[in-house]
N, C-alpha and C positions, 0 to 999 in steps of 0.2 A: 381360701381366697374366693371372692364373690364372682359368680359367672358374669362374663361381659366386661369385667374390669381390665384395663390395659395393663400389659406386662411392662414394667418400667426397669430399664437398665440405668444404673448409676455408676459413673466412672469417678472413683475417689472415695476412700473410706475414712475421711476425716470428719470433723464435727458437722459440717454442713451436709455432707453425704449421709451421715447417720441420722441427722434430724429429718431429712427428706424421707429416708427409708422408713423410719419409725412412724412418721405421720401418714405415709401411704399405706403401710401395713395395717395401721389402726383402722383405715377406711376400706380395707378389704382388697387392696391391690396386691398383685404378685410383684415382688421386687427382688432384684439381684444386684449386689454391690461388687464392683471389681476394683481392687486396690493393688497398686503396683508393688508395694512393699511386701516382704515375705512374712511379716508379722504385724499384728495390730498394735501400733504404738504411736504416742505423741511425744514431741520434744518436751522434756521435763521443765516446764516453766509455769508461771502463774498467769491467770487471766482474771479479769473482773467481769462479773455477770450482773448487769443492772436489772431493775425491776421488770422491764419489758422482756428481757431475756429469761428471767425466772418464770414469768407468766407463760412464756412459750414452752419452757421446759416442763412446767406443771401440766400443760395441755398434752404433753408427750408421756406423762406418767413417770418422769424421772427426777422431778424437782426434789422430792423428799429424800431420795437416795443420795443425791448430790449434796444436799444440805447437811446430811449426817457426816459427809467426808470433808466438809468445809470448816470454817471457823467463824465465831460470832464477831466479825469486825465491827467496831463500835462507831467509827466515824471517819471522815475524810478531811484532810487539812492541807493547806499550802504553807511552805516555809521558804524563807529567803535563802538563797544558795550559800551566802557567806555568813550573815549575822545569825541565822537560825530563827529569826522572828517568825511567829506562827499566826496564821489566820485560819480559823475553823470554817469549813465549808458547809457540811451538812452531816446529820446523823444517818448512819447506814442501816440501822436496825429498826427500832420502834417507830421512829419518825417516817422512815421510808415505807414501812408497812401501812401506817395510818394514811399516808398521802397517796401511795400507789398500789397498795394491796399486796406487795411482795418486797422482800428485803433486797439490798444490794450486797452481793456476796463476792468474796475473793476465793478463788478455787485453784487447785492444781490441775493443769490442763489434762494430764493423763487420767485423773479421776473423772473428769467430765466425759472423756471419750469412753471410759470403762462403763459408766452407767448407761450410756446410749447404746453401746454394743450389746450389753446384756439385755436391754429392752428389745432391740432388733431380733436377737437370737431367741428370745421368748416367743416371738411371733412366728419366726421362720428359722429353725436351727441351721439350715444350709444356705442362708442368704449371702454370706460374705465369702468372696473368692480372692485369695491372696496370690501374689506374684503375677498379677495380670496388668502389665504395662500396655497402654493403648498404642497400637501402631497406625491404625487407620479406621475410618468409619465410612459407611455408605447408607444412603436412604433410598427406599423404594416407596411405592404408593402407600402401603399400610405398615411399613416395618423399617426398623433401623438395625443395621448390623455393625457390631464392633469386632475388629480383628486385633488380636494381641500379639506382642512380639514373640511369644512362644509358639505361634502358629494356630492357636485355638481361636474360636470366635463365639459370639453370643448374638442372639436375635431377639428383639423386643418391639413393642409398639411405641415406646418413647425412650429417648436417651437424655440423661441429665449429666452435664459436665460439672462435677463438684471436685475437680482435680487441681485446685489451687492456682496460685499466681502464674505458674508455668504451664497452664492447662493445655494438654494435647487436644482436648475436644474443642476448645476455643480456636486453636490453630487450624484444626480440620474444618471448622465452620467458616472462619473469617480470614484465613491465611496468616502468614507470619506478621507479627508485630512484637517489638522488643519491649522488655521491661526496662524501666528507667531507674537509675540510681538517684535517690533523692538528695544526695550530698550529706546525709546523716547516717551515723552508725550507732548501734546500741550495744552496750556492754551488759551482759546478763549473768546473774549468779543466783544460786540458792544457798542460804546460810542456815545452819541450825540455830533456832531461836535462843537456845541456852548459851550459845557462844557470844551473844551480844551483851553489852553493859545493861544493867537492869533498867535504866531510864529509856533505853531504846527498844526494849522487848515489849512493845505495846500492840494491842489489837486495833491499830489505826492504819489507814491507808494515807501515805504521805507523799506529797509532790513538792520537791525542792525545785524552784524555778530560778533561772539565772540567765545572764546574757550569753546567748548562743548554745544553751543546753539545759537539760533538766534531769532530775533523778526521781524515780518513783519506787517506793517500796511498800509492801503490805504483807500481812501474815497469810499462811496457807496451812492446810492439813491440821485443823483444830488448834492452830497457833504454834505448831511444832517447828515450822519453817518460815523464814522470811525471804520473800521474793524481791530481788533487786534488779532494776533496769535503769541504766544511765545512758542518756542520749546526748550526742554532741553534733553540732553542725561543723562544716568545713572538712569533712572526711573525704578521703579518696578511696576508690575501689576499682581495680582493673577489670573485673568481670567475674563470672562464676568460677568457683563456688561462692555463694553469697553468705556463707558463714565461715568463721575462722577461729581456731583456738587462739587464746590470748593468755597473757600472764597477769597475775595480780599486780605486779610491779608496773606493767604497761598501763593498766587501768588506773592505778593510783597516780601515775604521772599525767594521764589525760585529764584527771580531775584535780590536779594540784591547785591549791588556793580555795577549794570548796570547804565548807564547814567541817569541823573535826568529826562530827557524827557521820557524815557521808564517808569520809576517809576511813573511819573506824570500821564501817561495814565492809568497805572494799578490802581492807587488810585482813578481815576475818573470812573472806570468801574461800571456800575449798578449791574452787576453780572458776574460770571466767571464760565465756564464749562471746565472740564479737559477731554482730549481725549487720549486714547492709540493709538499709530500709529502702524498699522498692515501691515504685508506683507504675501505673499504666494509664494511658489515655482512656477516657470514657468511650464505651461502645454506643453506636447509634441504636443497635438492636442486640438482644441476647439470643434471639430465637431464629432458627431456620427450619421450617417444616415441623418435624416431630422431635427436634433436638433443641435444647436450651441449656443455659448455664446458671449456676448459683454460687454464692459466696465469693471467695477471692478470684475465682475464674472470671467473674464479670465485674466486680467492683472492689478490687483490692484497696486497702486504706492504710494510711499511717495510723499508728495505735494511740493517737493523742485524744481520742474521744472514748476509748475503751469499749468500742462497739464492733470490732472485727468479727469475733466469734458469734456475738449476738445477732449481727446481720445475717450470717449464714443460717443460724437456727431459725430466725424469722422466715427467711426465704423458704426453707424446707417445709414449714407448716403451711404457708400461703400457697406454695406450689401444690401441695397435696389437696388443699381445699379447692383449688381451681380444677385440677384433674378430676376431682369428685363431682364438681358442679356442672362441668361441660362435657358432653359426650364426645365431641370432636376434639381429638388430642391437639391439633394445631391451634384451634381456637383457645383451648385451655391454656396452652403455653403462652399465647399472646396476652391473655387476660392476666396470667401470673406476672409477666413482664410489666404490663401496665400498672398492676397493683404495687409493684416493688421498686420500679426504676427511680421515681422522683424521691422517694424516701431514702433509698440507699445512696444515691448520688448526693443528696443533701447531707447525709452522714459523712461521706467521704470529704465533702467540702468543709464540714464542721470540724473534722479532725485536722485538716490542713490549716484552718483558721486558728486553731489552738496553738500552732507553732508560734504565732505572733504573741500569744499570751504567756507561753511557757519560756520563750527564748528572747524576750524583748530586751533591747539595749538599755532601756530605762532601768532595768533591774541591776545594772552595774553600780549605780549610785544608791546608797541606802535610803536617802531622803526621797529621791525620785521613785525608788522602788515602792515605798509605802503608799505614795499617791496613786501609782499605777495599779497596785494590787487592790487598794480600796475601791478603785473605780471598776476594775474588771471582775472582781469577786464579791461585789455587793449583792444582796439577796435577789434583787430584781434581775440583774444580769445573769446570775446562776439559773434562775427559773426560766429565763428566756432561752438559755442554751440547752437545758435538760428536760424541762417538763414535756415538750413535744416528743422527746425520745422515750421517756419512761412511762408515759400514759398509753402508748400504743398497745393494742390488743390483737394478736395474730388471729384470734377466732372471730372477731367482729369487724376487722378492717374490710372495707368494700372490695369484693372481687368480681 
């Protein structure tokens, strides 16, 4: 570690925390990550990494390793929930590389965490501390102290809360504020690709859109697995826990009337998990003194723009750039917040706006659906929604 560099504590060992740690370690900072779980693991599900995310991962030195674990997804398409009529959106491979410099990849979430953890441990083998649930924090003039539920503590020059939508660091900084149930629930499953009919076992990311709900599925792990996520409005949820085991029969009943291909996927699911989709109000600031937030701790989002993990990765790199550029830690954290807030909040708004496109009542009628999809997914509209996202460069964005 370089002399004079701030010692950074990171609460949360998920994707955002690891991105920040890796970017900081690259720049000579000493970093310690405190994860409440007893082992490093991610929920087994798929995520989409757009070109801006892969650009950030490349800056962290883990893009090629993740690419080897991914699969060559060929394209992205929209299908009508009932008729199955298809509209091609864009190429995810060659065209994406030509336009943005990086591909659009679909990856298994644990694979992403794995390559990032390996990157962190190459820089500092003892950086990750497990079983460390945050109990409280305190700031003094030049230090931050974390105390954990096991009675141990840690002291550093900066604290970053990367501890998710239920962030203990957010609560310590800004007091209690409750998560809000969005009224939508997601049904998730992973299917062996070989279990699907041949016409469905394709290297394509598909979004079935319908009145009050949508289904997304795409390949993972070199095309060996299909990731399925079906979202419906009008759900009820009493409160935590925000996930629940479900049955294939329940899921099939929830999507009754949808296209036979959708139902065929559900019927072949080995198991199904149901998730409540949560949101929070925007924070006026993320930073107090020498402590700040990143990822879901400060800007949780609906997953309808496929940017949740990408936002956290971008946060981590920009945070490291700011701490490297400004000697005063408080100033650096304010600069980080200024660099990221408008973009991330626009991403959250963009994801919420896609609810209108994915769940519109016009989709109930086949004729009205065609006109609606032709308008909302014509090339100019797609470019307006995605170009500003995909062209962003974590290494050149102003800080």
